C-alpha positions as CSV (number, residue, x, y, z in Angstrom):
1,X,29.4,-9.3,-36.7
2,X,26.4,-8.3,-34.5
3,X,23.1,-9.6,-35.3
4,X,20.4,-6.7,-36.1
5,X,18.1,-8.3,-33.5
6,X,20.8,-8.4,-30.6
7,X,20.1,-4.7,-29.4
8,X,16.4,-5.2,-29.3
9,X,16.7,-8.6,-27.5
10,X,18.4,-6.4,-24.6
11,X,16.6,-3.8,-24.5
12,X,13.6,-5.9,-24.3
13,X,15.7,-8.3,-21.6
14,X,16.7,-4.7,-19.4
15,X,12.9,-3.7,-19.2
16,X,11.8,-6.9,-18.3
17,X,14.3,-6.9,-15.4
18,X,13.3,-3.4,-14.4
19,X,9.6,-4.3,-14.8
20,X,9.7,-7.1,-12.5
21,X,12.1,-6.0,-10.1
22,X,9.4,-3.3,-9.4
23,X,6.3,-5.4,-9.4
24,X,8.7,-6.7,-6.2
25,X,9.0,-3.9,-4.5
26,X,5.5,-3.4,-3.1
27,X,5.9,-7.0,-1.7
28,X,7.6,-6.8,2.1
29,X,7.5,-9.1,5.0
30,X,6.6,-7.7,8.4
31,X,8.9,-10.0,10.3
32,X,6.3,-11.9,11.8
33,X,5.1,-15.5,12.2
34,X,2.3,-14.9,13.2
35,X,-0.8,-15.9,10.9
36,X,-3.4,-13.4,9.8
37,X,-6.9,-14.5,9.6
38,X,-8.1,-12.9,6.9
39,X,-10.6,-11.0,8.2
40,X,-10.6,-7.5,7.3
41,X,-11.7,-5.0,10.6
42,X,-11.2,-1.5,10.9
43,X,-11.6,1.6,12.6
44,X,-11.4,5.6,12.4
45,X,-9.3,7.6,14.9
46,X,-8.5,11.6,15.6
47,X,-5.3,13.2,14.9
48,X,-2.3,10.7,15.0
49,X,1.2,11.4,15.5
50,X,3.6,9.8,13.2
51,X,3.9,5.9,14.3
52,X,6.8,4.8,15.9
53,X,7.5,1.2,15.2
54,X,5.9,1.4,11.9
55,X,7.3,1.4,8.4
56,X,5.8,4.0,5.8
57,X,4.4,1.8,2.7
58,X,4.1,4.6,0.5
59,X,2.6,8.2,0.1
60,X,1.1,10.6,-2.4
61,X,-2.6,11.8,-3.5
62,X,-5.5,9.8,-4.3
63,X,-5.9,7.6,-5.7
64,X,-3.3,5.5,-4.0
65,X,-2.9,1.4,-4.0
66,X,-0.5,-0.5,-2.7
67,X,-0.6,-4.7,-2.5
68,X,0.4,-5.9,0.9
69,X,2.2,-9.2,0.7
70,X,2.5,-10.5,4.1
71,X,-0.3,-8.8,5.5
72,X,-0.6,-7.0,9.0
73,X,-1.8,-4.1,10.7
74,X,-1.9,-0.7,8.6
75,X,-2.7,2.7,8.7
76,X,-4.2,5.2,6.7
77,X,-3.1,8.9,7.3
78,X,-4.7,11.8,5.7
79,X,-1.3,14.2,6.1
80,X,-3.0,17.6,5.0
81,X,-5.1,17.0,8.3
82,X,-3.1,14.6,10.5
83,X,-5.8,12.5,11.2
84,X,-5.5,8.2,10.8
85,X,-8.7,7.7,8.3
86,X,-8.7,4.0,8.3
87,X,-6.5,1.4,10.2
88,X,-7.4,-2.4,10.1
89,X,-5.7,-5.9,10.0
90,X,-4.9,-6.9,6.1
91,X,-4.9,-9.9,5.0
92,X,-1.8,-11.4,3.1
93,X,-1.6,-10.0,-0.4
94,X,-4.5,-7.7,0.6
95,X,-4.6,-4.8,-2.3
96,X,-4.9,-1.6,0.0
97,X,-6.5,1.4,-2.4
98,X,-7.0,5.1,-1.1
99,X,-9.2,7.0,-3.5
100,X,-11.6,10.5,-3.1
101,X,-14.8,8.6,-4.2
102,X,-14.5,5.2,-2.5
103,X,-12.6,5.9,0.1
104,X,-10.1,3.4,2.1
105,X,-10.9,-0.1,1.3
106,X,-8.3,-3.4,2.1
107,X,-8.7,-6.7,0.2
108,X,-12.1,-5.1,-1.7
109,X,-14.1,-3.9,1.5
110,X,-14.8,-0.8,2.5
111,X,-12.8,0.6,5.3
112,X,-13.2,4.2,5.5
113,X,-16.3,5.2,2.9
114,X,-16.0,8.2,0.3
115,X,-15.8,10.7,-0.3
116,X,-12.7,12.2,0.9
117,X,-11.4,15.5,1.2
118,X,-10.5,16.5,-2.6
119,X,-6.6,16.7,-3.6
120,X,-5.3,15.0,0.4
121,X,-2.4,13.6,0.2
122,X,-1.7,10.1,2.3
123,X,0.4,8.2,3.7
124,X,-0.3,3.9,4.3
125,X,1.6,2.7,7.2
126,X,2.5,-0.7,8.6
127,X,2.6,-1.5,12.2
128,X,5.5,-3.9,13.7
129,X,3.1,-5.4,16.8
């Protein structure tokens, strides 16, 4: 006979496994063996074509957050204008944030100050250089 708590334990274990898997999806290795300095430097650009040699990390409307486990060269593109609104080198374990009010920040450093246009969609890309 199965104890009444068995189902609850199985449900909790399944949810914990799903949560752990979802949490790790934001961590990607960019394949480089170089080191990063941990410094964050940024620039704004003009219209940017779809990046080649890059991986799209996430996309959507602001607020948009992504944790880049390995660090590397990233860019943020405004999908509504086609403009590259931020470009920088992110240190390992950096959180990339796109918010309408504060702009684009990487590792708690503002790269592109806000406000950003309302209701725009954004993409965060990892360059493979």
